[in-house]
C-alpha positions in Angstrom: 4.8 -38.3 14.0 1.4 -39.6 13.0 -0.5 -38.7 9.9 -3.0 -36.7 11.9 -0.3 -34.8 13.7 1.3 -33.9 10.3 -2.1 -32.8 9.1 -2.6 -30.6 12.2 0.8 -29.1 11.8 0.2 -28.3 8.1 -3.2 -26.8 8.9 -1.5 -24.6 11.5 1.1 -23.5 9.1 -1.5 -22.7 6.5 -3.4 -20.5 9.1 -0.1 -18.8 9.9 0.7 -18.1 6.3 -2.9 -16.9 5.6 -2.5 -14.4 8.5 0.8 -13.2 7.2 -0.6 -12.8 3.7 -3.6 -10.8 5.0 -1.3 -8.6 7.1 1.0 -8.0 4.1 -2.0 -7.1 1.9 -3.2 -4.7 4.5 0.3 -3.1 4.8 0.5 -2.8 1.0 -3.0 -1.2 0.8 -2.0 1.4 3.5 1.3 2.1 1.6 -0.6 2.5 -1.6 -3.0 5.0 0.0 -0.1 7.0 1.5 1.7 7.0 -1.9 -1.4 8.1 -3.7 -2.0 11.0 -1.2 1.6 12.0 -1.6 1.4 12.0 -5.4 -1.8 14.0 -5.3 -0.2 16.6 -3.1 2.9 16.8 -5.3 0.8 17.2 -8.4 -1.3 19.9 -6.7 1.9 21.8 -5.8 3.2 21.5 -9.3 0.0 22.7 -10.8 -0.1 25.7 -8.4 3.4 26.6 -9.4 2.7 26.3 -13.1 -0.4 28.5 -12.7 1.5 31.1 -10.8 4.2 31.1 -13.4 1.7 31.4 -16.2 0.0 34.3 -14.4 3.4 36.1 -14.1 4.2 35.5 -17.8 0.8 36.8 -19.0 0.8 39.7 -16.6 
């Protein structure tokens, strides 16, 4: 394999890895958004239950 062929192969691998990296970052960002939404929903539910309980206790 010539030096130029090796360089071309390496450049192709770098492009492939860059694409994989960008895809992984996108997937992680989507997962983070889903997790954040889930955590907000969970906290909202807990706050609502706590407020309901406090209302019961205070009459």
